[in-house]
DRENDO-1510 file (C-alpha; in Angstrom, 1 decimal, always signed):
<recs>
REC; n; res; u; v; w
REC; 1; MET; -44.9; -25.2; -72.8 .
REC; 2; ARG; -47.3; -25.7; -69.9 .
REC; 3; ASN; -45.6; -28.9; -68.8 .
REC; 4; HIS; -42.9; -31.4; -69.8 .
REC; 5; PHE; -45.4; -34.1; -70.7 .
REC; 6; ASP; -47.0; -31.9; -73.3 .
REC; 7; GLN; -43.6; -31.0; -74.8 .
REC; 8; LEU; -42.5; -34.7; -74.8 .
REC; 9; GLY; -45.7; -35.8; -76.4 .
REC; 10; LYS; -45.4; -33.2; -79.2 .
REC; 11; GLN; -41.8; -34.3; -79.8 .
REC; 12; ILE; -42.7; -38.0; -79.9 .
REC; 13; GLY; -45.7; -37.3; -82.2 .
REC; 14; LYS; -43.6; -35.2; -84.6 .
REC; 15; GLU; -40.8; -37.9; -84.7 .
REC; 16; ALA; -43.3; -40.8; -85.2 .
REC; 17; LEU; -45.4; -39.1; -87.9 .
REC; 18; GLY; -42.8; -36.8; -89.5 .
REC; 19; SER; -41.6; -39.5; -92.0 .
REC; 20; CYS; -45.1; -40.3; -93.2 .
REC; 21; GLY; -46.5; -36.8; -93.8 .
REC; 22; SER; -46.5; -33.1; -92.8 .
REC; 23; THR; -46.6; -32.7; -89.0 .
REC; 24; VAL; -46.8; -29.3; -87.3 .
REC; 25; ALA; -46.6; -28.9; -83.5 .
REC; 26; GLN; -48.4; -26.1; -81.7 .
REC; 27; TYR; -50.6; -25.6; -84.8 .
REC; 28; GLU; -52.5; -22.3; -84.5 .
REC; 29; ILE; -56.3; -22.4; -85.2 .
REC; 30; SER; -58.1; -19.2; -86.0 .
REC; 31; PRO; -60.3; -17.0; -85.8 .
REC; 32; GLU; -59.9; -17.0; -82.0 .
REC; 33; THR; -56.4; -18.1; -81.3 .
REC; 34; GLN; -56.3; -21.7; -80.2 .
REC; 35; TYR; -53.6; -24.3; -80.6 .
REC; 36; ALA; -53.6; -28.0; -81.4 .
REC; 37; ASP; -50.7; -30.0; -80.0 .
REC; 38; LEU; -50.2; -31.6; -83.5 .
REC; 39; CYS; -51.6; -31.0; -86.9 .
REC; 40; TYR; -50.9; -33.9; -89.3 .
REC; 41; GLU; -51.4; -34.2; -93.0 .
REC; 42; PRO; -50.6; -37.8; -94.3 .
REC; 43; ASP; -48.4; -38.2; -97.4 .
REC; 44; PRO; -49.9; -41.0; -99.5 .
REC; 45; ALA; -46.5; -42.0; -100.7 .
REC; 46; HIS; -45.5; -43.1; -97.2 .
REC; 47; GLU; -48.5; -45.3; -96.3 .
REC; 48; SER; -46.4; -48.4; -95.6 .
REC; 49; GLU; -44.3; -46.4; -93.1 .
REC; 50; ARG; -47.5; -45.1; -91.4 .
REC; 51; MET; -49.0; -48.6; -91.1 .
REC; 52; ARG; -45.8; -49.7; -89.2 .
REC; 53; LEU; -46.9; -47.3; -86.4 .
REC; 54; GLY; -49.8; -49.5; -85.5 .
REC; 55; LEU; -52.7; -47.8; -83.9 .
REC; 56; LEU; -51.1; -44.3; -84.3 .
REC; 57; GLY; -50.6; -45.0; -88.0 .
REC; 58; GLN; -54.3; -46.0; -88.4 .
REC; 59; MET; -55.5; -42.9; -86.6 .
REC; 60; ALA; -53.3; -40.7; -88.7 .
REC; 61; ASN; -54.6; -42.2; -92.0 .
REC; 62; VAL; -56.5; -39.0; -92.6 .
REC; 63; PRO; -55.7; -35.3; -91.8 .
REC; 64; SER; -55.7; -35.0; -88.1 .
REC; 65; LEU; -55.5; -32.6; -85.1 .
REC; 66; ILE; -54.0; -34.5; -82.2 .
REC; 67; GLU; -54.2; -33.4; -78.5 .
REC; 68; ILE; -51.9; -35.0; -76.0 .
REC; 69; TYR; -53.0; -35.6; -72.4 .
REC; 70; ALA; -51.2; -37.0; -69.3 .
REC; 71; ARG; -54.5; -37.9; -67.7 .
REC; 72; VAL; -58.1; -38.7; -68.7 .
REC; 73; PRO; -59.5; -35.6; -70.4 .
REC; 74; THR; -62.2; -33.8; -68.4 .
REC; 75; ALA; -65.5; -32.5; -69.9 .
REC; 76; GLU; -63.9; -29.1; -70.2 .
REC; 77; ASP; -60.9; -30.6; -72.1 .
REC; 78; PHE; -63.3; -32.4; -74.4 .
REC; 79; ARG; -65.2; -29.2; -75.1 .
REC; 80; ALA; -61.9; -27.4; -75.9 .
REC; 81; CYS; -60.9; -30.1; -78.3 .
REC; 82; LEU; -64.3; -30.1; -80.0 .
REC; 83; SER; -64.1; -26.3; -80.3 .
REC; 84; LYS; -60.7; -26.6; -82.0 .
REC; 85; GLN; -61.9; -29.3; -84.4 .
REC; 86; LEU; -64.9; -27.2; -85.4 .
REC; 87; ALA; -62.8; -24.1; -85.9 .
REC; 88; TYR; -60.3; -26.1; -88.0 .
</recs>
């Protein structure tokens, strides 16, 4: 892991979303190897659990790639996220 914040964010994300659907940390995106911090697939049977997560639960109401930042993302960070989303 690049830094402790990244690792902590992935652990918190997996813990928070793990009971409501499939959550994979450090999800590989091909064809050019890239990684999303979290890849989440909601389980419809656990919608009430997800809604208890507030804003995170609302954001994770659909399949999602989640990137975690300790600071405001730069334009370069945004482009990297967009590239991952398009490749996914």
